[in-house]
Backbone as numpy.savetxt, mean C-alpha at the origin, in Angstrom:
# Nx Ny Nz CAx CAy CAz Cx Cy Cz
-14.12 -16.72 13.36 -14.33 -15.07 12.47 -14.50 -14.39 13.41
-13.40 -13.60 13.07 -14.30 -11.98 14.32 -14.28 -11.31 13.17
-15.76 -9.99 12.92 -15.44 -8.70 11.99 -15.57 -7.86 12.64
-14.11 -7.02 12.65 -14.34 -5.93 13.56 -13.92 -4.59 12.64
-15.34 -4.00 13.15 -14.93 -2.43 11.63 -14.98 -1.88 12.61
-14.52 -1.57 14.08 -14.05 -0.40 14.63 -12.47 -0.02 15.25
-12.02 -0.95 15.11 -10.51 -0.77 15.57 -9.23 0.38 15.34
-9.48 -0.11 13.26 -9.24 0.90 12.61 -10.69 2.22 12.22
-10.22 3.64 12.90 -11.04 3.65 12.06 -9.85 5.58 11.98
-11.53 6.10 12.23 -10.50 7.92 11.84 -10.51 8.37 10.45
-10.32 7.26 9.38 -9.96 7.31 7.94 -11.00 8.43 7.43
-10.56 8.66 6.46 -10.92 10.37 5.37 -12.74 9.37 5.00
-13.94 10.24 4.65 -15.42 9.53 4.52 -15.47 10.09 3.47
-14.53 9.80 2.32 -15.04 10.19 1.26 -14.60 8.60 0.32
-15.18 8.82 -0.86 -15.32 7.08 -1.40 -14.15 7.04 -1.91
-14.07 5.78 -2.57 -13.33 5.07 -3.47 -11.89 5.52 -2.96
-11.71 5.91 -1.90 -10.10 6.38 -1.34 -9.11 5.34 -1.99
-8.89 4.62 -1.66 -7.94 3.86 -2.09 -8.38 2.64 -2.79
-7.53 1.67 -3.78 -7.69 0.22 -4.06 -6.95 -0.59 -4.33
-6.90 -1.48 -3.95 -6.02 -2.39 -3.74 -5.35 -2.69 -2.39
-4.58 -3.39 -1.74 -3.43 -3.81 -0.77 -2.76 -4.31 -1.27
-1.43 -3.99 -0.16 -0.26 -5.22 -0.30 -0.38 -5.48 0.68
0.89 -6.89 1.18 1.82 -7.29 2.09 2.96 -7.16 1.89
3.72 -6.25 2.48 5.35 -5.84 1.67 5.97 -6.82 3.58
6.57 -8.07 3.56 7.17 -8.80 4.74 7.98 -8.31 5.44
9.03 -7.66 4.20 10.04 -7.12 5.47 10.11 -6.19 6.17
8.71 -5.68 5.76 8.78 -4.04 6.87 7.37 -4.64 7.59
6.32 -6.01 7.60 5.55 -5.79 8.38 3.99 -4.89 7.76
4.49 -4.38 6.96 2.96 -3.49 6.50 2.50 -3.22 5.68
1.36 -2.83 5.26 0.24 -3.48 4.72 0.31 -1.65 3.83
0.00 -1.22 2.16 0.26 -0.74 1.54 -1.59 -0.84 0.28
-1.96 1.15 0.33 -3.24 0.56 -0.43 -2.58 1.53 -1.15
-2.95 2.05 -3.14 -2.84 2.31 -3.65 -3.52 3.83 -3.28
-3.53 4.98 -3.97 -4.50 5.69 -3.65 -5.36 6.14 -4.84
-6.50 5.55 -4.90 -7.33 5.90 -6.09 -7.84 7.19 -6.58
-8.52 7.78 -5.30 -8.99 8.95 -4.40 -8.45 9.61 -3.81
-7.71 9.28 -3.18 -7.12 9.59 -1.76 -5.70 10.33 -2.45
-5.30 11.63 -1.48 -4.21 12.26 -2.29 -2.81 11.42 -1.34
-3.00 10.16 -0.95 -1.84 9.44 -0.16 -1.87 7.93 0.14
-0.55 7.36 -0.17 -0.77 5.83 -0.13 -1.30 5.49 1.59
-2.14 5.03 1.54 -2.82 4.37 3.26 -1.79 3.19 3.67
-0.94 3.21 4.69 -0.14 2.63 4.99 -0.79 2.29 6.47
-1.05 0.39 6.77 -1.53 0.02 7.70 -0.74 -0.87 8.54
0.00 -0.96 9.70 0.24 -1.23 10.68 -0.59 -2.70 11.24
-0.55 -3.52 11.02 -1.04 -5.05 11.41 -0.20 -4.74 12.85
0.79 -5.08 13.33 1.20 -4.75 14.73 0.55 -4.40 15.31
0.35 -3.20 15.37 -0.17 -1.96 16.26 -1.73 -1.76 15.42
-1.76 -2.32 14.83 -3.74 -2.16 14.62 -3.63 -0.02 13.98
-2.76 0.12 13.61 -2.89 1.71 13.47 -2.67 1.62 12.03
-2.79 3.41 11.14 -3.35 4.08 10.13 -1.81 4.90 9.85
-1.32 5.21 8.61 -0.86 5.98 8.08 -1.05 6.68 6.73
-1.55 8.10 6.58 -2.34 8.66 5.99 -1.14 9.78 5.04
0.02 9.91 5.39 1.04 11.25 5.96 2.23 11.30 5.48
2.85 10.11 5.41 3.95 10.04 5.33 4.12 9.29 3.90
3.23 9.00 2.83 3.37 8.81 1.36 2.54 9.53 1.16
2.30 11.19 1.02 1.50 11.57 0.63 1.89 12.59 -0.38
0.89 13.77 -0.60 0.56 14.78 -1.86 0.97 13.99 -3.30
0.38 12.88 -3.37 0.05 12.50 -4.71 -1.26 13.47 -5.11
-1.32 14.28 -5.12 -2.39 15.09 -5.74 -4.04 14.76 -5.46
-4.58 15.54 -6.27 -6.10 14.98 -6.01 -6.57 14.88 -6.76
-7.77 14.73 -7.81 -7.91 13.73 -8.53 -9.21 12.75 -8.56
-9.79 11.41 -9.52 -10.24 10.59 -8.66 -9.68 9.75 -10.37
-9.68 8.49 -9.53 -9.19 7.31 -10.13 -7.61 7.21 -10.88
-6.52 7.77 -9.85 -5.42 8.09 -9.91 -4.60 6.68 -9.93
-4.67 5.50 -9.23 -4.33 4.16 -9.26 -5.20 3.60 -9.26
-4.89 2.32 -9.42 -5.74 1.32 -9.24 -5.21 -0.21 -9.14
-5.32 -1.07 -7.66 -4.32 -1.68 -7.42 -3.27 -1.46 -7.37
-2.19 -2.63 -6.36 -1.19 -3.25 -6.07 -0.37 -3.63 -6.05
1.19 -4.21 -6.61 1.66 -5.39 -5.89 2.97 -5.03 -6.07
3.80 -5.70 -4.70 5.12 -5.99 -4.37 6.06 -7.20 -5.65
6.87 -6.51 -5.49 7.90 -7.13 -5.47 8.25 -8.94 -4.55
8.67 -10.00 -4.75 9.15 -10.87 -3.78 9.52 -10.61 -3.27
11.03 -9.62 -3.18 11.92 -9.25 -2.02 12.03 -8.35 -1.04
10.06 -6.94 -1.45 9.41 -6.26 -0.79 10.62 -4.93 -0.56
11.03 -4.98 -2.04 11.79 -3.39 -2.13 11.73 -2.58 -3.12
10.01 -3.20 -3.49 9.14 -2.18 -4.30 7.85 -2.70 -4.86
6.95 -1.70 -4.62 5.43 -2.25 -4.93 4.91 -1.34 -6.16
4.21 -1.94 -6.66 3.94 -0.91 -8.22 2.41 -1.04 -8.27
1.97 0.24 -8.61 -0.05 0.53 -8.59 0.31 1.08 -10.24
-0.87 -0.08 -11.12 -0.45 0.25 -12.40 -1.57 1.91 -12.91
-1.18 2.70 -13.92 -2.50 4.36 -13.92 -3.84 3.19 -14.14
-4.54 4.33 -13.79 -6.08 4.00 -13.57 -6.53 5.60 -14.80
-6.59 6.56 -14.30 -6.27 7.76 -15.42 -4.78 8.53 -15.24
-4.49 7.94 -14.22 -2.88 9.12 -14.36 -1.78 8.43 -15.65
-0.83 8.98 -16.04 -0.07 9.07 -16.93 0.99 7.95 -16.49
1.28 7.96 -15.30 2.36 7.05 -14.50 1.92 5.82 -13.84
2.96 5.13 -13.82 3.09 3.62 -12.27 3.68 4.80 -11.63
3.19 4.75 -9.97 3.30 4.64 -8.97 4.10 3.69 -8.79
5.65 4.11 -8.28 6.83 2.98 -7.63 6.65 3.32 -6.30
6.90 2.21 -5.28 7.07 2.80 -4.15 8.65 1.64 -3.83
9.73 2.76 -3.26 10.74 2.19 -3.60 11.02 1.38 -1.85
11.37 0.77 -0.67 11.89 0.38 0.42 13.19 -0.05 0.86
13.71 0.57 1.41 14.87 0.24 2.49 14.43 -1.05 2.96
14.81 -2.51 2.34 15.15 -3.40 3.59 16.11 -4.18 3.63
16.50 -4.75 4.80 17.68 -5.66 4.88 17.41 -6.86 4.59
18.69 -7.18 3.16 18.67 -8.30 2.29 18.77 -9.45 3.02
19.65 -9.70 4.62 19.49 -10.02 5.39 18.95 -11.09 5.95
17.33 -10.56 6.19 16.33 -10.95 6.40 15.22 -11.51 5.17
15.53 -11.36 3.73 14.14 -11.33 3.12 14.44 -13.10 2.45
14.34 -14.03 2.50 14.43 -14.86 1.61 14.61 -14.85 0.11
15.58 -15.43 -0.13 15.37 -15.27 -1.77 13.84 -15.87 -2.22
14.36 -15.69 -3.59 13.41 -15.89 -4.39 13.13 -17.06 -4.83
11.87 -18.43 -4.76 12.53 -20.22 -5.35 11.96 -19.99 -6.40
12.28 -21.50 -7.65 11.89 -21.12 -8.43 10.88 -22.31 -8.94
10.33 -22.67 -9.22 9.47 -23.50 -9.52 9.89 -24.36 -10.80
10.58 -25.37 -11.04 10.75 -26.17 -11.61 9.22 -26.73 -12.46
């Protein structure tokens, strides 16, 4: 195993920027909920790049959302409020033809 702390760089230096991370398979992207940051952190593991502007404008303040989870289809992700009064909801356009159906375990 190799640990790399330099490939993905250039992010803001503030403390506790994001909380939790989720992989949305149909989009092949990772999303982190804004804790103190004003935007969702989007990581593209294919290109090893980040985006902090596409899902921004979520306001200043601290402890906005803590953690994040996606539905199995990849059509949405949800972050529960920490000090906010709302659940952060991210909805995605996914191609249903490439998403495997959810399998129930008996």
